[in-house]
C-alpha positions in Angstrom: 117.4 118.4 74.3 114.3 117.0 76.1 112.3 119.6 78.1 109.8 118.1 80.4 106.6 120.2 80.9 106.2 121.3 84.4 103.2 121.0 86.8 101.5 118.1 84.9 98.7 116.1 86.3 100.0 113.0 84.5 103.6 111.8 84.1 102.8 109.4 81.3 99.7 108.4 79.3 99.3 105.8 76.6 96.5 104.9 74.2 95.9 101.1 74.2 93.5 98.2 73.6 93.3 96.3 76.8 92.7 92.5 76.8 93.7 89.4 78.8 96.6 87.0 78.5 96.2 83.4 79.6 99.4 81.4 80.2 99.7 77.7 81.2 101.2 77.2 84.6 104.7 75.7 85.1 105.9 76.7 81.7 103.9 74.1 80.0 102.9 74.4 76.3 99.5 75.4 75.2 97.6 72.2 74.7 99.7 70.3 77.3 98.9 72.6 80.3 95.4 72.4 81.6 95.6 75.1 84.3 96.0 78.7 83.1 96.9 82.1 84.8 95.0 85.1 83.5 96.2 88.7 83.6 95.1 92.0 82.1 97.4 93.0 79.3 98.5 95.3 76.5 102.0 96.3 75.4 101.3 99.9 76.2 100.0 99.3 79.7 103.1 97.3 80.3 105.1 100.4 79.7 103.2 102.6 82.1 103.4 99.9 84.8 107.0 100.8 85.6 106.5 104.5 86.6 103.0 103.6 88.1 104.6 101.1 90.4 107.2 103.7 91.5 104.6 106.3 92.4 104.0 108.3 89.3 100.6 109.2 88.1 99.8 107.4 84.8 96.7 106.6 82.7 95.7 104.5 79.8 93.2 105.8 77.2 91.1 102.9 76.1 87.7 101.4 75.5 85.7 98.8 77.3 82.8 96.4 76.6 79.8 97.6 78.5 78.7 95.0 81.2 81.5 92.7 80.5 83.1 90.7 83.4 86.4 90.8 81.5 86.2 94.6 81.4 85.6 94.6 85.2 88.6 92.2 85.6 90.8 94.6 83.5 89.7 97.7 85.5 90.3 96.0 88.8 93.8 94.8 87.7 94.8 98.3 86.5 93.6 99.8 89.8 95.7 97.2 91.7 98.7 98.3 89.6 98.2 102.0 90.3 97.3 102.7 86.7 94.4 105.0 86.0 92.1 104.5 83.0 89.9 106.7 80.8 87.5 105.6 78.1 84.0 104.9 77.1 82.1 101.6 77.4 80.7 100.2 74.1 77.6 98.0 74.1 78.6 94.5 73.3 76.0 94.1 70.6 75.1 90.5 71.3 77.2 87.3 71.6 78.9 88.0 68.2 79.7 91.6 69.0 82.6 93.3 70.7 84.9 91.8 73.2 88.3 92.3 74.7 91.2 90.6 72.9 92.6 87.3 74.2 96.4 86.6 74.1 97.1 82.9 74.5 100.7 82.2 75.2 103.2 79.8 76.8 106.6 80.8 78.2 108.6 78.1 76.4 111.3 76.0 78.1 114.9 75.1 77.1 115.0 74.5 73.4 111.2 74.8 73.1 110.6 78.4 72.2 107.5 80.4 73.4 104.4 80.4 71.2 101.9 83.2 71.2 98.4 83.2 69.6 96.5 86.5 69.4 92.7 86.1 69.2 91.6 89.6 68.3 88.3 89.1 66.5 85.7 91.7 67.5 88.3 93.6 69.5 86.7 96.6 71.2 89.9 98.6 71.2 89.7 98.9 67.4 86.9 101.5 68.0 89.1 104.0 69.8 88.0 107.4 68.6 89.4 110.9 69.3 85.8 112.1 69.8 85.5 110.1 73.0 88.2 112.1 74.8 88.6 115.7 75.7 92.2 116.2 74.5 92.2 120.0 75.1 91.4 119.3 78.8 93.9 116.4 79.0 96.9 118.1 77.4 96.0 121.8 77.9 94.4 122.0 81.3 95.5 118.9 83.3 98.9 118.5 81.5 100.8 115.4 80.5 104.6 115.2 80.7 105.0 112.3 78.2 102.7 110.7 75.7 103.9 107.2 74.7 102.6 105.7 71.4 103.1 102.2 70.2 103.0 101.0 66.6 100.8 98.2 67.7 97.9 100.5 68.6 98.7 102.9 65.8 98.3 100.1 63.2 95.4 98.2 64.9 92.6 99.8 62.8 91.9 102.9 60.7 90.2 104.4 63.7 93.2 103.8 66.1 95.6 105.1 63.5 93.8 108.4 63.3 93.5 108.4 67.1 97.2 108.1 67.6 98.0 110.7 64.9 95.5 113.2 66.6 97.0 112.5 70.0 100.5 113.3 68.7 99.3 116.5 67.1 97.5 117.7 70.2 100.4 116.7 72.5 102.9 118.6 70.4 100.6 121.7 70.5 100.8 121.8 74.3 104.5 120.9 74.8 104.0 117.3 75.8 107.0 115.1 75.0 106.1 112.3 72.5 107.7 108.9 72.7 107.1 106.5 69.8 107.9 102.8 69.8 107.5 101.6 66.2 106.6 98.0 67.1 106.1 96.9 63.5 103.8 93.9 63.0 103.4 92.6 59.4 99.9 91.1 60.0 98.6 94.6 61.1 100.0 96.3 58.0 98.6 93.9 55.4 96.6 95.8 52.8 97.3 99.1 54.6 101.0 99.7 53.8 100.7 103.1 52.0 98.2 104.5 54.5 100.2 103.4 57.6 103.6 104.5 56.2 102.2 108.1 55.9 100.8 108.0 59.5 103.9 106.5 61.0 106.1 109.0 59.3 104.0 111.9 60.6 104.1 110.6 64.1 107.8 109.9 63.9 108.3 113.5 62.6 106.5 114.8 65.7 108.3 112.4 68.2 110.9 113.5 70.7 111.9 109.9 71.5 112.1 107.1 68.9 112.4 103.5 69.8 112.7 100.5 67.5 114.7 97.6 66.3 116.2 97.1 62.8 113.0 95.6 61.5 110.9 98.4 62.9 113.0 101.2 61.3 113.3 99.4 58.0 109.7 98.3 57.5 107.8 101.1 59.2 110.0 104.1 58.2 111.9 102.8 55.2 115.3 103.2 56.9 118.1 101.0 55.7 118.9 98.2 58.2 122.3 97.8 60.0 125.3 96.6 58.1 126.5 93.1 58.9 128.8 93.0 61.9 130.3 90.4 64.1 128.8 87.1 65.0 127.6 88.2 68.4 125.6 91.2 69.6 128.6 93.2 70.8 130.1 92.9 67.3 126.9 94.3 65.7 126.6 97.4 67.8 128.4 99.7 65.3 125.9 98.6 62.6 123.0 99.5 64.8 124.6 102.9 65.6 124.9 103.7 61.9 121.3 102.8 61.3 120.1 105.1 64.2 122.3 107.9 63.0 120.4 107.6 59.6 117.1 107.7 61.5 118.3 110.9 63.3 119.1 112.6 60.0 115.7 111.7 58.6 113.8 112.7 61.8 115.7 115.7 63.2 112.9 116.7 65.6 113.7 113.7 67.8 116.7 113.9 70.2 116.6 110.5 71.8 116.8 107.2 70.0 117.0 103.7 71.6 116.9 100.1 70.8 117.3 96.9 72.7 119.6 94.1 71.7 118.7 90.5 72.2 120.2 87.1 71.4 118.3 84.0 72.3 120.5 81.3 73.9 117.4 79.3 74.8 114.0 80.0 76.3 115.6 80.2 79.7 118.5 82.4 78.9 119.0 85.5 76.7 121.9 87.9 76.0 120.4 91.3 76.7 121.7 94.7 75.9 120.7 98.2 74.7 121.9 101.3 73.1 120.7 104.9 73.3 121.6 108.1 71.4 121.0 111.4 73.3 121.7 114.3 70.9 125.2 113.3 69.8 126.2 111.1 72.7 126.0 107.3 72.6 125.3 105.2 75.7 125.7 101.4 75.6 124.5 98.7 78.0 126.9 96.0 76.9 125.0 92.7 76.2 125.2 90.1 79.0 123.4 86.9 79.7 120.2 87.1 81.8 117.9 84.3 83.1 114.5 84.2 81.6 111.2 82.9 83.1 109.0 84.5 80.4 110.4 86.8 77.7 107.2 88.5 76.8 107.2 92.2 78.0 110.9 92.6 78.3 111.0 95.3 75.6 108.0 97.1 77.1 109.8 97.0 80.5 112.9 98.6 78.9 110.8 101.5 77.5 109.0 102.0 80.8 112.2 102.1 82.8 113.9 104.5 80.3 110.9 106.9 80.3 110.9 106.8 84.1 114.5 107.9 84.1 113.7 110.7 81.7 110.8 111.8 83.9 113.1 111.8 86.9 115.5 114.1 85.0 118.5 111.7 85.5 121.5 111.7 83.3 120.9 109.9 80.0 123.3 107.1 80.9 121.0 106.2 83.8 118.0 106.2 81.5 119.5 103.4 79.6 120.8 101.4 82.6 117.4 101.7 84.4 115.6 100.6 81.3 117.9 97.6 80.8 117.3 96.5 84.3 113.4 96.9 84.2 113.4 95.0 81.0 115.5 92.2 82.6 113.1 92.4 85.6 110.1 91.8 83.4 111.6 88.6 82.0 111.8 87.1 85.6 108.0 87.2 85.9 105.1 85.2 84.5 103.2 88.4 83.9 104.3 90.4 80.8 104.6 93.5 83.0 107.0 94.3 85.8 106.1 95.9 89.2 109.4 97.1 90.7 109.2 97.3 94.5 111.4 100.4 94.5 114.3 102.0 92.6 116.8 100.1 94.7 115.5 96.7 93.4 116.1 97.9 89.9 119.6 99.2 90.5 120.5 95.9 92.2 119.5 94.1 89.0 121.7 96.4 86.9 124.6 95.7 89.3 124.1 92.0 89.2 123.3 91.9 92.9 120.8 89.2 93.7 121.5 88.9 97.4 118.6 88.6 99.8 117.4 91.9 101.3 115.8 91.6 104.7 
């Protein structure tokens, strides 16, 4: 059973490597579009954006390039989104030194799927170091209700892997809940498989909340994937349940397990669902079709909404429903993060109510 630590300064914190995403306007492809929209981005800041938008105090732990206008842009965007930030500024080291990563992506359209190109050479976030943060003050004196870790940042570099592991150890020591979204990426694991498996298994053993799809659990934790089910998502749910039950037996410290379910109809329409296991009780958001403007960030939106429901101490069924709806909300936006206006907007999405509100 999840026990949320009381009297915490922060509801949710995440370690992350901040960068920028540039997207062609009007759903054009990269190379065809000539005008781009730029936003500050990271998978982990997308998660905290949900509770931050709804009034909770959150923070990202990151690093910046000293004197960089991109760093200034990121800081300003986080402030606009009500997300605090902590971290040192690293000297650039000349024009071939450190910089913030660039994510170059289009949204796709119809049968043309989205394409994403990550340009991460010289990424300053790879230097994240536990020595640059006062973890005793953060977890022991100020207090954090939930620490959320992503496999993206945990696998980014040897330094960030150690950073995430030490954060998890310190959080556990002070009674902070740990959420771990495995987010396996093969390119990040290349030549580091043995090292990362050990670190991921340790973090998973400390986690209270485990999130991942079939590939995440198989490749990051070595859990057997779901058995073949029906042709559609609804027919595959029993297979996903059996996989998660195996994860639960392997990692008994965790009490909440969740995964999203997605089937791509085309770039403009997906079938979207989710399942959640709380202790021994299953909750299912049955897959249904949703319109999609830009799919990137839907999974992060789900996690942010689910964690918000946990922080609000709602019943577990509502954690899943709210997360499903904040994930669906994120796919209606050109940014890869969602900024819900209020809880009512999210519940209207869950209910399928798109009527105008005056």
